[in-house]
C-alpha positions in Angstrom: -46.7 -59.7 -50.8 -47.3 -63.3 -51.1 -46.7 -65.2 -48.6 -44.9 -68.8 -50.0 -45.8 -71.7 -48.1 -44.7 -75.8 -48.7 -46.6 -78.4 -47.5 -44.9 -81.7 -45.9 -47.1 -84.7 -45.1 -47.0 -88.5 -46.0 -51.0 -88.3 -46.1 -51.9 -87.4 -49.3 -55.7 -86.2 -48.5 -54.2 -84.4 -45.8 -51.6 -82.4 -47.6 -53.7 -81.8 -50.7 -56.2 -79.9 -48.0 -53.5 -77.8 -46.5 -52.5 -76.7 -50.1 -56.0 -76.5 -51.6 -56.7 -73.5 -48.8 -53.7 -72.1 -49.1 -53.8 -71.8 -53.2 -57.7 -70.5 -52.8 -56.9 -67.6 -50.5 -55.2 -64.1 -52.2 -52.0 -63.2 -50.5 -50.7 -67.1 -50.3 -48.8 -69.2 -52.8 -47.8 -72.9 -53.0 -44.7 -73.4 -53.9 -44.2 -77.5 -53.0 -45.4 -80.5 -51.3 -43.3 -83.4 -49.9 -44.5 -86.7 -48.9 -41.8 -87.3 -46.5 -38.9 -85.4 -44.3 -36.2 -85.7 -47.0 -38.4 -84.3 -49.5 -39.3 -81.4 -47.6 -35.5 -80.5 -46.8 -35.2 -80.6 -50.7 -38.4 -78.7 -51.5 -36.9 -75.8 -48.2 -33.8 -76.0 -50.0 -35.0 -75.4 -53.8 -38.2 -73.2 -53.3 -37.1 -71.5 -50.0 -40.6 -70.9 -48.9 -41.5 -68.7 -46.3 -43.2 -71.1 -44.2 -43.3 -74.9 -44.2 -46.2 -77.0 -42.8 -44.5 -80.1 -41.9 -45.8 -83.5 -40.4 -43.5 -85.4 -37.2 -44.4 -88.8 -38.5 -43.4 -89.5 -42.0 -41.3 -92.0 -43.3 -37.6 -91.8 -44.8 -36.5 -88.7 -42.5 -39.2 -87.6 -39.9 -40.3 -84.4 -39.5 -38.1 -83.4 -36.5 -35.0 -84.1 -38.1 -35.8 -82.4 -41.3 -36.4 -79.5 -39.4 -33.4 -79.2 -37.7 -31.6 -80.1 -41.3 -33.9 -76.8 -42.9 -33.3 -74.4 -40.0 -29.6 -75.3 -39.5 -28.7 -75.3 -43.3 -27.4 -71.7 -45.1 -29.5 -72.6 -48.3 -33.0 -72.9 -45.9 -31.7 -70.8 -43.5 -34.4 -68.1 -43.6 -37.2 -70.9 -44.1 -39.9 -70.8 -41.0 -41.4 -74.7 -39.9 -44.5 -74.8 -38.1 -45.1 -78.4 -36.8 -48.5 -79.9 -38.0 -49.4 -82.3 -35.1 -52.6 -84.4 -34.2 -52.2 -83.6 -30.3 -51.4 -80.6 -28.4 -49.9 -82.8 -26.1 -47.8 -84.8 -28.5 -44.2 -85.3 -27.3 -43.1 -84.4 -30.4 -44.3 -80.7 -30.2 -41.3 -80.1 -27.6 -38.5 -82.1 -29.7 -39.4 -80.2 -32.6 -39.4 -76.4 -31.0 -35.8 -77.5 -30.1 -35.1 -78.2 -33.6 -35.4 -75.1 -34.6 -39.6 -74.9 -35.5 -41.6 -71.8 -34.8 -44.4 -73.7 -33.3 -47.3 -76.2 -34.2 -50.9 -76.4 -35.3 -53.3 -78.9 -34.9 -54.5 -80.9 -38.1 -58.0 -79.9 -37.2 -57.6 -76.4 -37.3 -60.1 -74.3 -38.6 -59.1 -72.5 -42.6 -59.1 -69.1 -41.2 -56.9 -69.8 -38.6 -54.3 -71.8 -40.4 -54.0 -68.6 -42.5 -53.7 -66.4 -39.5 -50.7 -68.7 -38.0 -49.0 -68.7 -41.3 -49.3 -65.2 -41.5 -47.8 -64.9 -37.9 -44.7 -67.2 -38.7 -44.3 -65.4 -41.8 -44.0 -62.0 -39.7 -41.4 -63.2 -37.7 -43.6 -64.6 -34.8 -43.4 -67.6 -32.9 -46.8 -70.0 -32.5 -46.7 -70.4 -28.8 -49.6 -70.2 -26.4 -49.3 -70.2 -23.3 -50.2 -73.3 -22.1 -47.5 -74.8 -24.4 -44.7 -72.1 -23.2 -44.8 -73.3 -19.6 -45.1 -77.0 -20.9 -41.9 -76.5 -23.1 -40.2 -74.5 -20.2 -41.3 -77.0 -17.3 -39.4 -79.6 -19.4 -36.6 -77.5 -20.2 -35.7 -77.1 -16.8 -36.0 -80.1 -15.4 -33.7 -81.3 -18.2 -29.9 -81.9 -16.9 -27.4 -78.9 -18.9 -25.3 -82.4 -20.0 -28.5 -83.5 -21.8 -29.3 -80.4 -23.7 -25.8 -80.2 -24.8 -25.9 -83.5 -26.4 -29.5 -84.0 -27.5 -32.2 -86.0 -25.5 -34.9 -88.4 -26.5 -38.6 -87.8 -25.9 -40.8 -90.6 -26.1 -39.9 -92.1 -29.2 -38.1 -89.2 -30.8 -35.0 -87.7 -30.6 -34.8 -84.3 -29.8 -31.6 -82.7 -31.1 -31.6 -79.7 -28.3 -30.5 -77.6 -31.4 -32.5 -74.3 -30.2 -32.3 -74.9 -26.7 -28.3 -75.7 -26.2 -27.8 -72.6 -28.6 -29.6 -70.5 -26.1 -27.0 -67.9 -24.6 -27.3 -68.7 -20.8 -27.2 -65.1 -19.1 -27.9 -64.3 -15.5 -30.5 -61.9 -14.5 -27.8 -59.3 -13.7 -26.4 -59.3 -17.3 -30.1 -59.1 -18.9 -31.1 -56.4 -17.2 -27.5 -54.8 -17.9 -28.2 -55.2 -21.5 -31.9 -54.0 -21.8 -33.8 -51.3 -20.9 -36.8 -51.4 -18.2 -39.5 -51.5 -20.7 -37.6 -54.2 -22.8 -37.5 -56.3 -19.6 -40.9 -55.7 -19.4 -41.7 -57.1 -22.7 -39.4 -60.1 -22.1 -41.9 -61.4 -19.2 -44.7 -61.0 -21.3 -42.8 -62.9 -24.3 -41.9 -65.6 -21.6 -45.6 -66.0 -21.2 -46.8 -66.7 -24.4 -48.1 -63.1 -25.6 -47.9 -62.4 -29.2 -46.8 -59.0 -30.3 -50.5 -57.7 -30.0 -51.1 -58.7 -27.0 -47.9 -57.6 -25.4 -49.1 -54.0 -27.2 -52.4 -54.1 -25.4 -51.0 -55.0 -21.9 -48.5 -52.3 -22.5 -50.6 -49.6 -24.1 -48.2 -49.4 -27.0 -48.8 -50.1 -30.8 -48.0 -53.5 -32.4 -45.2 -51.8 -34.3 -43.6 -50.7 -31.2 -43.9 -54.2 -29.9 -42.6 -55.7 -32.5 -39.8 -53.0 -32.4 -39.0 -54.0 -28.9 -39.1 -58.1 -29.4 -37.1 -57.4 -32.2 -34.1 -55.3 -30.1 -34.6 -58.2 -27.9 -33.5 -60.7 -30.4 -30.4 -58.5 -31.0 -29.4 -57.7 -27.9 -29.9 -61.0 -26.5 -28.3 -63.1 -29.2 -31.5 -65.1 -29.8 -32.5 -66.6 -32.9 -36.3 -66.7 -32.5 -38.9 -66.0 -29.7 -38.5 -69.6 -28.2 -35.1 -68.8 -27.3 -36.3 -65.4 -25.9 -38.8 -67.4 -23.5 -35.4 -69.5 -22.4 -33.8 -66.7 -21.8 -36.1 -65.5 -19.4 -36.0 -67.9 -17.5 -32.6 -68.9 -17.3 -32.4 -65.2 -16.2 -35.0 -65.9 -13.3 -37.4 -63.2 -15.2 -40.1 -65.6 -15.4 -42.0 -68.1 -13.8 -42.9 -71.8 -14.7 -45.5 -71.7 -12.8 
């Protein structure tokens, strides 16, 4: 099955470079390009790509707001967004995850890693390295609930808090009642930032079984994606930010 991708970046050379790598690889197709966030929203709604590679700092509409609009709209509800960033400490990464992004990539990512990341996200997983997961959660748990509900500013960008505010607030007892012992174990591992393959290795199960467990977690806990699963795990006291 071909994975369809759209690329949004206001730098033409960067945009063309990513598109060239993707288009030249069997199993991938570029279905749209955008030079600003507003164009990215339109491309997502019209072409409905599996994945949008989204720059953050763009004219007209920034990548964070574009991500929020894409993930919130019924016309593009199935589109997954990966943020393209220059620095892994970019303050906008947290805001973008709150807005519904499935993860992020550094712009100096190797071509092979870029393609692997797109496959991962298209397959329903999130690109959350353990270090980024810890920083995301540290920021989340230090933010007052009132700020999460209304939206909070991070640096110069506005975090809409769409993903985090919408996460069900469940206590540990509620979670353990909803889940099997194995599912609780998988949830703890998801909260450390492990992928399905890494969870499978850790628990000595098949990747397909790990994926099934994660799918059950999403359904039972009413979570939209792995980011929300991580937050639920921390809210319920089933994981540590240390």
